[in-house]
C-alpha positions as CSV (number, residue, x, y, z in Angstrom):
1,M,32.0,45.3,-2.4
2,G,33.9,44.7,-5.6
3,T,35.3,41.5,-7.2
4,V,37.6,38.7,-6.0
5,T,39.4,36.0,-7.9
6,I,38.6,32.5,-6.7
7,G,39.5,29.0,-7.6
8,V,38.4,25.5,-6.5
9,S,40.8,22.7,-6.3
10,I,41.8,19.4,-4.7
11,S,44.8,19.9,-2.5
12,V,47.8,17.6,-2.8
13,P,48.3,16.4,0.8
14,E,51.6,16.3,2.7
15,P,54.3,15.3,2.2
16,H,53.6,15.3,-1.6
17,G,52.3,18.9,-1.7
18,S,55.4,20.5,-0.2
19,L,57.8,18.3,-2.2
20,L,56.2,19.2,-5.5
21,Q,56.0,22.9,-4.5
22,E,59.8,22.9,-3.7
23,R,60.5,21.1,-6.9
24,R,58.5,23.7,-8.9
25,A,60.4,26.5,-7.2
26,G,63.7,24.7,-8.0
27,F,62.9,24.7,-11.6
28,G,62.7,28.5,-11.4
29,D,58.9,29.0,-11.4
30,A,58.5,32.2,-9.4
31,A,54.8,31.5,-8.7
32,A,55.6,28.2,-6.9
33,H,55.3,29.5,-3.3
34,G,52.1,31.5,-4.0
35,I,50.1,28.5,-5.4
36,P,49.5,25.5,-3.1
37,T,50.0,22.2,-5.0
38,H,46.7,21.2,-6.4
39,V,44.4,19.6,-9.1
40,T,42.2,22.4,-10.5
41,L,38.4,22.0,-10.4
42,L,37.7,25.7,-11.2
43,P,40.4,27.8,-12.7
44,P,41.0,31.4,-11.5
45,T,37.6,33.1,-11.9
46,E,36.6,36.7,-11.1
47,V,33.3,36.9,-9.2
48,E,31.5,39.6,-7.2
49,A,32.5,39.3,-3.6
50,A,28.8,39.4,-2.6
51,L,28.4,36.0,-4.4
52,L,30.8,34.2,-2.1
53,P,28.0,32.9,0.3
54,A,26.1,31.6,-2.7
55,I,29.2,30.0,-4.1
56,E,30.0,28.4,-0.8
57,A,26.5,27.0,-0.6
58,H,26.8,25.6,-4.1
59,L,30.1,24.0,-3.3
60,G,28.7,22.5,-0.1
61,E,26.0,20.8,-2.3
62,V,28.6,19.5,-4.8
63,A,30.7,18.1,-1.9
64,E,27.6,16.5,-0.3
65,A,26.9,14.6,-3.5
66,G,30.5,13.6,-4.0
67,R,32.2,10.4,-2.7
68,S,35.8,9.9,-1.7
69,F,38.0,8.3,-4.4
70,P,41.5,7.0,-4.8
71,M,43.8,9.7,-6.3
72,R,47.1,8.6,-7.8
73,L,49.8,10.7,-9.5
74,S,52.3,9.1,-11.9
75,G,54.8,10.6,-14.3
76,T,54.8,13.8,-16.2
77,G,53.1,15.4,-19.2
78,T,53.1,18.8,-20.9
79,F,50.7,21.1,-22.7
80,R,53.5,22.5,-24.8
81,P,53.5,24.0,-27.4
82,L,49.8,25.1,-26.8
83,S,50.5,26.3,-23.2
84,P,53.9,26.5,-21.4
85,V,53.1,24.0,-18.7
86,V,54.7,20.8,-17.4
87,Y,52.6,18.7,-15.1
88,V,52.5,15.5,-13.0
89,Q,49.7,13.3,-14.5
90,V,46.6,12.2,-12.6
91,A,46.8,8.4,-13.3
92,E,43.8,7.5,-11.1
93,G,41.0,9.7,-10.1
94,A,40.8,11.7,-13.4
95,E,37.2,10.6,-14.1
96,A,36.1,11.7,-10.6
97,C,37.9,15.1,-11.0
98,T,36.2,15.5,-14.4
99,W,32.7,14.9,-12.8
100,L,33.5,17.2,-9.9
101,Q,34.6,20.1,-12.1
102,K,31.5,19.8,-14.2
103,Q,29.3,20.0,-11.0
104,V,31.3,23.1,-9.8
105,R,30.9,24.9,-13.1
106,D,27.3,23.7,-13.7
107,A,25.1,26.2,-15.6
108,S,22.6,26.3,-12.8
109,G,25.2,27.3,-10.3
110,P,26.8,30.7,-9.3
111,V,30.2,30.0,-11.0
112,A,29.0,28.7,-14.4
113,R,31.7,29.3,-17.0
114,E,33.2,27.8,-20.1
115,L,36.9,26.7,-20.1
116,Q,39.6,28.1,-22.4
117,F,40.9,24.5,-23.0
118,P,39.2,21.1,-22.5
119,Y,39.4,19.9,-18.9
120,H,42.4,17.7,-18.2
121,P,43.1,17.1,-14.5
122,H,46.8,17.5,-13.6
123,V,49.3,19.0,-11.1
124,T,51.3,21.8,-12.5
125,V,55.1,21.6,-11.7
126,A,56.3,24.3,-14.1
127,H,54.5,27.2,-15.8
128,G,55.8,29.9,-18.0
129,I,59.5,29.3,-17.5
130,D,62.2,28.9,-20.1
131,D,62.2,25.7,-22.3
132,E,65.3,24.3,-20.8
133,A,63.9,24.5,-17.3
134,M,60.6,23.0,-18.6
135,D,62.5,20.1,-20.1
136,R,64.3,19.6,-16.7
137,A,61.1,19.5,-14.9
138,F,59.6,17.0,-17.3
139,E,62.6,14.7,-16.9
140,A,63.2,15.1,-13.2
141,L,59.7,14.1,-12.2
142,A,59.1,11.4,-15.0
143,D,59.2,8.7,-12.3
144,Y,57.2,10.6,-9.7
145,E,54.5,8.6,-7.9
146,A,52.1,9.6,-5.1
147,Q,48.7,8.4,-4.0
148,W,46.1,9.2,-1.3
149,P,42.4,9.0,-0.7
150,C,40.7,12.2,-2.0
151,T,38.1,13.2,0.6
152,G,37.1,16.7,-0.6
153,F,38.2,19.9,-2.2
154,A,38.7,23.6,-1.2
155,L,37.8,27.1,-2.2
156,Y,40.7,29.6,-2.6
157,E,41.0,33.3,-3.1
158,Q,43.9,35.0,-4.8
159,G,45.0,38.0,-2.7
160,P,46.2,41.3,-4.2
161,D,49.8,40.0,-3.6
162,G,49.1,37.1,-6.0
163,I,49.1,34.5,-3.3
164,W,46.3,31.9,-3.2
165,R,44.8,31.4,0.3
166,K,42.3,28.7,1.3
167,L,38.9,30.1,2.3
168,R,37.1,26.9,3.2
169,E,37.4,23.1,2.8
170,F,34.5,21.0,1.6
171,A,34.4,17.3,2.6
172,F,32.6,14.7,0.6
173,G,29.3,13.6,2.1
174,G,29.2,9.9,1.1
175,P,31.0,6.8,2.0
176,V,34.5,6.1,0.9
177,V,35.0,4.2,-2.4
178,P,37.5,1.5,-1.6
179,P,40.8,1.7,-3.6
180,Q,40.1,-1.8,-5.1
181,A,36.7,-0.6,-6.3
182,G,38.0,2.7,-7.9
183,H,38.0,1.4,-11.4
184,I,34.7,-0.4,-11.1
185,E,32.6,1.9,-9.1
186,H,33.4,5.3,-10.4
187,G,29.7,5.7,-11.0
188,T,29.1,5.8,-7.3
189,I,30.3,9.4,-7.2
190,R,27.4,10.3,-9.6
191,S,24.6,9.1,-7.3
192,H,21.9,11.7,-6.3
């Protein structure tokens, strides 16, 4: 059956997703249109295609234990010089994203893996382009703001053409955490 490259992420909803994707393309990032705008929970990971049903079952369990939470993006950051990336910061929802990615990569599951760098939730808006364009991206989106209720995540597969396509969405199983309780009740996503 062979191997496939998968990723798990939280989609940035419309109109924010398209806007950030267009901005990324405008900065000269050739990969922009092949990568839906997202917050990564599992970076590109090569797996045996035969494992996909087990991975989907595992992700279903993670989603069932998860709870909706407020997600807010605000301003920019960068991983330079360590990595050639400019991103929009996750200003609210980072703790919940961190919890989710740990569950996705849990050692007992089918996609257990170590990360190359410590987990830092973000939305990439420029990657691997020249420094001048990276600076432009950093400055152009410095005042960017967006917010939405995060209600789940999705499994993606990277095609032979390099384009990421959604295989399946996973909705959280629990009640919504109200935005005003987001700072107080982050622990509710850990129940079960």
